[in-house]
C-alpha positions as CSV (number, residue, x, y, z in Angstrom):
1,M,-13.7,-1.9,8.8
2,F,-10.3,-3.6,8.6
3,R,-11.8,-6.8,7.3
4,R,-13.3,-5.0,4.3
5,R,-9.9,-3.5,3.5
6,K,-8.3,-6.9,3.7
7,K,-10.8,-8.4,1.3
8,G,-10.3,-5.5,-1.1
9,K,-6.6,-6.0,-1.0
10,G,-6.9,-9.7,-1.6
11,F,-9.2,-9.1,-4.6
12,I,-6.7,-6.6,-6.1
13,I,-3.8,-9.1,-5.6
14,G,-5.8,-11.9,-7.1
15,A,-6.9,-9.8,-10.0
16,F,-3.3,-8.8,-10.7
17,F,-2.0,-12.3,-10.6
18,G,-5.0,-13.6,-12.6
19,S,-4.3,-11.1,-15.3
20,V,-0.6,-12.0,-15.4
21,V,-1.4,-15.7,-15.7
22,G,-4.1,-15.1,-18.2
23,G,-1.9,-12.9,-20.3
24,I,1.0,-15.4,-20.3
25,S,-1.4,-18.2,-21.1
26,A,-2.9,-16.3,-24.1
27,L,0.6,-15.5,-25.4
28,L,1.8,-19.1,-25.1
29,L,-1.4,-20.7,-26.6
30,A,-1.8,-18.3,-29.5
31,P,-0.4,-19.6,-32.8
32,K,2.5,-17.2,-33.5
33,S,6.0,-17.4,-34.7
34,G,8.8,-17.7,-32.1
35,K,10.1,-14.2,-32.8
36,K,6.7,-12.6,-32.5
37,L,5.9,-14.6,-29.4
38,R,9.1,-13.4,-27.7
39,K,8.4,-9.8,-28.7
40,D,4.8,-10.1,-27.2
41,I,6.1,-11.7,-24.0
42,S,8.7,-9.0,-23.7
43,R,6.1,-6.3,-24.2
44,K,3.8,-7.8,-21.6
45,Y,6.6,-8.2,-19.2
46,H,7.5,-4.5,-19.5
47,D,3.8,-3.6,-19.1
48,V,3.4,-5.7,-15.9
49,S,6.7,-4.4,-14.6
50,D,5.6,-0.8,-15.2
51,K,2.2,-1.4,-13.5
52,T,3.9,-3.1,-10.6
53,H,6.3,-0.2,-10.2
54,D,3.4,2.2,-10.2
55,V,1.5,0.2,-7.6
56,V,4.6,-0.1,-5.3
57,S,5.2,3.6,-5.7
58,G,1.6,4.4,-4.8
59,V,1.7,2.1,-1.8
60,S,5.0,3.7,-0.7
61,D,3.6,7.2,-1.0
62,R,0.5,6.2,0.9
63,C,2.6,4.5,3.7
64,S,4.7,7.6,4.0
65,D,1.6,9.8,4.3
66,L,0.2,7.5,6.9
67,C,3.5,7.5,8.9
68,D,3.5,11.3,8.9
69,K,-0.1,11.4,10.1
70,A,0.7,8.9,12.8
71,K,3.7,11.0,14.0
72,D,1.5,14.1,14.1
73,I,-1.2,12.3,16.1
74,A,1.4,10.8,18.5
75,E,3.0,14.3,19.0
76,D,-0.5,15.8,19.7
77,A,-1.2,13.0,22.2
78,K,2.1,13.5,23.9
79,D,1.5,17.2,24.2
80,A,-2.0,16.6,25.5
81,A,-0.7,14.1,28.1
82,R,2.0,16.5,29.2
83,S,-0.5,19.2,29.6
84,L,-2.8,16.9,31.6
85,V,0.0,15.9,33.9
86,K,0.9,19.5,34.6
87,E,-2.7,20.3,35.3
88,V,-3.0,17.4,37.7
89,S,0.3,18.4,39.4
90,K,-1.0,21.9,39.9
91,R,-4.2,20.7,41.5
92,K,-2.3,18.4,43.8
93,K,-0.1,21.2,44.9
94,K,-3.1,23.5,45.6
95,R,-4.7,20.8,47.8
96,K,-1.6,20.6,50.0
């Protein structure tokens, strides 16, 4: 299960960097004037920057959600353990 997630993450990272390198290569190898080339590079930079910001924001939101769920699960486990300890203590006292 975790291995599949790791491969998917690696693919996404590879696709992202591949598209960045491909875009830069296409811009630099295309016959354009310097002014137009700089404008294209600037536009692509902002596109990549926006996409990166969106991805980071999504990952941050997802991590926050997972942390909240983990806290809830830990709190439930703590309550269950506390209840179990009380139950065991009661049974020991009844035996004595």
